[in-house]
C-alpha positions as CSV (number, residue, x, y, z in Angstrom):
1,X,179.7,49.0,-140.1
2,X,181.3,47.2,-143.0
3,X,180.6,44.1,-145.1
4,X,182.8,41.1,-145.5
5,X,181.2,38.7,-147.9
6,X,177.6,38.1,-146.8
7,X,178.5,38.8,-143.2
8,X,177.9,42.2,-141.7
9,X,180.1,43.1,-138.8
10,X,179.6,46.0,-136.4
11,X,182.6,47.6,-134.8
12,X,182.5,50.1,-132.0
13,X,185.1,52.5,-131.0
14,X,186.2,51.6,-127.4
15,X,188.7,54.2,-126.5
16,X,188.0,56.4,-123.4
17,X,184.7,54.8,-122.5
18,X,182.9,55.1,-119.3
19,X,181.8,51.8,-117.6
20,X,178.3,52.4,-118.8
21,X,179.4,53.0,-122.4
22,X,181.6,49.9,-122.4
23,X,178.7,47.8,-121.0
24,X,176.3,49.1,-123.6
25,X,178.8,48.5,-126.5
26,X,179.4,44.9,-125.1
27,X,175.6,44.3,-125.1
28,X,175.3,45.7,-128.7
29,X,178.0,43.3,-129.8
30,X,176.2,40.4,-128.1
31,X,173.0,41.3,-129.8
32,X,174.8,41.6,-133.2
33,X,176.3,38.2,-132.7
34,X,173.0,36.7,-131.8
35,X,170.6,38.4,-134.2
36,X,172.8,40.2,-136.8
37,X,171.7,43.6,-138.1
38,X,168.2,44.3,-137.0
39,X,165.8,46.5,-139.0
40,X,162.4,46.2,-137.4
41,X,159.5,48.6,-137.9
42,X,159.2,51.2,-135.2
43,X,155.6,50.3,-134.1
44,X,155.1,53.7,-132.5
45,X,152.4,56.3,-132.6
46,X,148.7,56.1,-132.2
47,X,146.1,57.0,-129.6
48,X,146.9,54.3,-127.1
49,X,150.5,55.3,-126.8
50,X,149.6,59.0,-126.7
51,X,147.2,58.3,-123.8
52,X,150.0,56.3,-122.0
53,X,152.4,59.2,-122.5
54,X,149.9,61.7,-121.0
55,X,149.2,59.5,-118.0
56,X,152.9,58.8,-117.4
57,X,153.7,62.5,-117.7
58,X,151.0,63.4,-115.1
59,X,152.2,60.7,-112.7
60,X,155.8,61.9,-113.0
61,X,154.8,65.5,-112.5
62,X,152.7,64.6,-109.4
63,X,155.5,62.7,-107.9
64,X,158.0,65.5,-108.6
65,X,155.6,68.0,-106.9
66,X,155.5,66.0,-103.7
67,X,159.2,64.9,-103.9
68,X,158.5,61.2,-104.4
69,X,159.7,60.9,-108.0
70,X,161.6,57.7,-108.9
71,X,163.7,56.7,-111.8
72,X,161.0,54.2,-112.7
73,X,158.5,57.0,-113.2
74,X,160.9,59.1,-115.1
75,X,161.9,56.3,-117.5
76,X,158.3,55.3,-117.9
77,X,157.5,58.8,-119.0
78,X,160.3,58.9,-121.5
79,X,159.6,55.5,-122.9
80,X,155.9,56.4,-123.2
81,X,156.7,59.6,-125.0
82,X,159.0,57.7,-127.4
83,X,156.2,55.1,-128.1
84,X,153.7,57.9,-128.7
85,X,155.9,59.5,-131.4
86,X,155.4,58.6,-135.1
87,X,157.7,61.3,-136.6
88,X,161.1,59.7,-137.1
89,X,163.2,62.8,-136.2
90,X,161.1,63.3,-133.0
91,X,161.3,59.6,-132.2
92,X,165.1,59.8,-132.5
93,X,165.2,62.7,-130.0
94,X,162.9,60.8,-127.6
95,X,165.1,57.7,-127.8
96,X,168.1,59.8,-126.8
97,X,166.2,60.9,-123.8
98,X,165.3,57.3,-122.9
99,X,169.0,56.3,-123.2
100,X,170.1,59.3,-121.1
101,X,167.6,58.6,-118.3
102,X,168.6,54.9,-118.3
103,X,172.2,55.9,-118.0
104,X,171.5,58.4,-115.2
105,X,169.6,55.7,-113.4
106,X,172.5,53.2,-113.8
107,X,175.0,55.9,-112.5
108,X,172.8,56.5,-109.5
109,X,172.7,52.8,-108.6
110,X,176.5,52.7,-109.0
111,X,176.9,55.7,-106.7
112,X,174.5,54.2,-104.2
113,X,176.4,50.9,-104.2
114,X,179.8,52.7,-103.9
115,X,178.5,54.7,-100.9
116,X,177.2,51.5,-99.2
117,X,180.5,49.8,-99.8
118,X,182.4,52.7,-98.3
119,X,180.0,53.0,-95.3
120,X,178.6,56.3,-96.4
121,X,174.9,57.1,-96.2
122,X,173.3,56.4,-99.5
123,X,171.0,59.0,-101.1
124,X,168.0,58.3,-103.2
């Protein structure tokens, strides 16, 4: 990031990007153009978020045990764990997990679509 006058411009390295990385960087650029640099409070931590994280973890574990886990359940668990965290370093680690799960989900959808387009049987 660098400053030019009162404008703050974000630049993102775009060499050797996967499709997912390119799309995320494009979305970051759209958000920067619309809102500028955003520096909101985290708004995380507390008993309600901790209870949600526990419930989401149990649901995901039950689904995994009976082979019915879905990306929605996994992402819900990761988001709930992030929302429950009030330590900044731990929150950063949880947000990496949220981003990784979201990327894996997107990649699964792309594989499914590619398989459907090529006439192969799609997997979960």
